[in-house]
C-alpha positions, -999 to +999 in steps of 0.1 A: -605+673-082-638+663-099-625+641-131-601+612-130-587+584-155-574+555-147-553+534-171-549+501-155-577+482-136-560+457-115-561+454-074-545+489-073-562+506-101-594+497-093-591+501-056-583+538-062-611+541-087-633+523-063-624+548-037-624+581-055-659+573-070-672+564-033-662+604-027-679+619-063-649+619-084-661+612-119-638+584-131-629+565-164-614+530-166-592+523-196-569+490-199-553+474-227-580+443-219-612+460-222-627+432-203-609+438-175-619+478-170-660+464-177-653+446-147-641+469-130-670+490-137-694+464-131-680+469-098-690+503-097-653+519-099-663+539-130-670+541-161-653+524-191-662+551-211-637+579-230-635+607-211-652+635-236-620+659-228-590+665-205-592+650-170-581+667-139-554+636-131-549+605-147-536+576-129-513+550-144-515+516-125-496+491-146-463+469-142-433+490-139-419+483-172-449+501-192-455+532-168-435+553-186-447+545-219-482+551-206-475+581-193-459+593-222-487+582-244-508+602-219-490+635-215-484+635-255-525+635-258-530+664-227-555+640-214-551+658-183-540+687-158-523+663-138-498+627-141-494+601-116-481+565-112-487+542-084-462+514-098-439+500-068-407+512-084-401+552-084-364+557-102-368+538-128-400+551-150-391+585-144-354+584-156-379+568-186-398+599-187-365+621-185-350+603-216-381+605-238-374+645-230-410+652-214-419+680-195-419+664-162-436+691-143-474+681-145-461+642-134-456+627-096-443+592-088-463+576-060-467+540-047-499+532-019-478+507+003-507+484+005-523+453-015-536+419-010-521+378-025-551+386-054-546+404-080-568+418-107-602+441-102-624+415-083-600+415-053-605+453-056-619+472-024-624+509-022-608+507+018-571+490+006-555+521+013-565+530+042-546+542+072-513+526+053-491+549+036-487+563+000-453+580-010-447+608-029-416+616-047-424+649-058-389+668-074-379+707-073-399+704-108-431+691-100-460+716-103-478+726-068-512+720-084-496+680-092-490+681-057-520+686-048-540+665-067-519+637-057-524+648-019-563+650-024-558+610-043-544+605-012-571+618+015-595+603-004-583+565-006-578+576+034-541+570+029-515+584+049-488+604+024-453+603+031-431+623+010-394+602-003-367+607-030-373+583-057-345+566-053-347+563-015-383+546-022-364+518-043-340+511-020-367+512+008-394+491-008-362+468-014-361+459+020-397+459+031-414+444+002-391+427-026-365+409-008-388+395+019-409+382-009-386+360-029-373+347+008-406+337+015-410+322-018-381+308-010-389+288+027-424+281+006-405+262-021-390+235+006-425+225+008-431+214-025-415+181-025-418+176+013-430+145+029-474+147+033-468+139+068-444+170+073-467+191+054-497+181+079-476+196+109-474+232+093-487+255+120-489+293+120-452+306+122-448+284+087-481+299+076-473+336+082-436+329+065-452+321+035-485+339+031-472+360+008-454+340-014-488+333-031-489+365-051-490+362-087-453+355-101-453+372-133-469+405-114-436+400-091-410+397-123-425+432-133-414+444-100-382+427-094-370+435-129-376+471-120-357+475-092-329+443-094-302+461-080-309+471-042-328+436-039-297+416-047-277+438-024-299+427+003-300+389-009-264+391-006-265+403+030-293+375+042-269+348+019-240+359+042-263+357+072-272+323+058-238+311+054-223+318+089-258+302+105-254+273+089-214+271+102-230+275+137-252+246+130-229+223+119-203+236+146-233+223+176-228+190+159-192+187+166-181+168+196-156+192+204-171+219+233-153+245+219-172+245+186-203+235+198-201+264+227-193+288+194-221+273+174-247+283+199-231+317+204-236+320+168-271+310+164-278+333+196-264+360+174-286+355+150-313+355+168-308+385+191-300+405+157-337+390+147-351+405+181-336+440+174-349+441+137-383+429+148-391+454+176-383+482+149-412+473+129-442+498+135-470+488+159-503+498+150-515+530+134-481+531+124-471+542+164-441+525+182-449+484+187-464+477+218-460+447+240-497+428+241-503+397+262-521+368+247-555+350+256-565+321+241-597+308+234-606+273+223-635+278+195-656+254+175-652+257+135-692+275+132-708+307+122-707+333+149-678+322+170-656+352+168-684+376+166-694+363+202-658+363+217-654+401+202-693+411+215-682+392+246-650+412+252-666+441+242-690+439+271-662+434+295-647+469+282-610+451+266-602+463+231-589+437+209-557+448+199-550+422+172-566+386+168-548+354+151-562+319+145-549+290+146-569+258+128-564+224+142-554+196+121-579+172+110-607+189+134-632+213+131-621+237+157-592+263+163-573+286+192-583+321+187-552+344+195-564+382+212-538+401+216-546+428+248-533+449+268-513+434+294-534+447+321-567+437+304-557+401+308-573+390+337-605+413+334-607+396+299-597+359+308-623+361+339-653+374+317-648+345+288-648+321+314-683+336+331-697+328+292-684+293+291-655+300+267-628+274+275-592+291+275-559+276+268-525+289+291 
């Protein structure tokens, strides 16, 4: 691939353009908002000048509702040898293109499974997709050349290609992305009018659950409008679980011992089902999840503290598998939770204490 045209210079489009540009591909940028394309160009993602002739690959990075129209226009103009989109829903756009009577041999629907809560070109980075799954949905009609161009794009972005059927992809993202986003938003909505005293008690748990609720609602309306059925089915299942859980909690309030016992059994069942599902979430680098143990370090909120901890862990020969920070309410301090292999815990703890760090149990 020598040339590409990215249509849509938001977070995903600009990030892909940055990755391609960094690997020597000449990237042209287009957007319905010319100022946004100029911003992406200023960031080094390519040029907002139109290509002089057909490019190797057109990448449509637009909301699902606009994908088919943009692809159809590009294909009718013969802008490229191959065409793909990076929308989060795959079945709908393909069916729209089929209804328009277009030859879909030159088209491939794709979806990089990566993103951020922030949107727009200023949030883009060239390494956004590194190590992340990038779904490809080829059919028997897909030209081999187009599939190879898509694989080259994924390679340039240092992502991991995953081949799926388009409708199977849509059901999968409903489960692992779209439904969780709505649940996160519904939990976060409980905080909107909560007492300030209650909100001040927020810890890492509520931050974890509500983090993705910070995303742009307009973007999510576009996504959910393109995949409403599978998401609604999943939410109906969640609603059934909620009804049963509410009933179990009410039973725990009863003065009848049998009802309390039944309520306890119901709560335990949903918690254990949660345990069983959570362990299926892929671990580091997409491998099977592993059990790590945590070393908790008290730090001051000052520049260089995390760098010092990582350096001290490195000197001790300990690899930090994951890290989380819980900030202390009303204090310039926090707790750093370092996840390491179980056998590394005593080594790391001793090394950090020797270097003056305060550890918490």
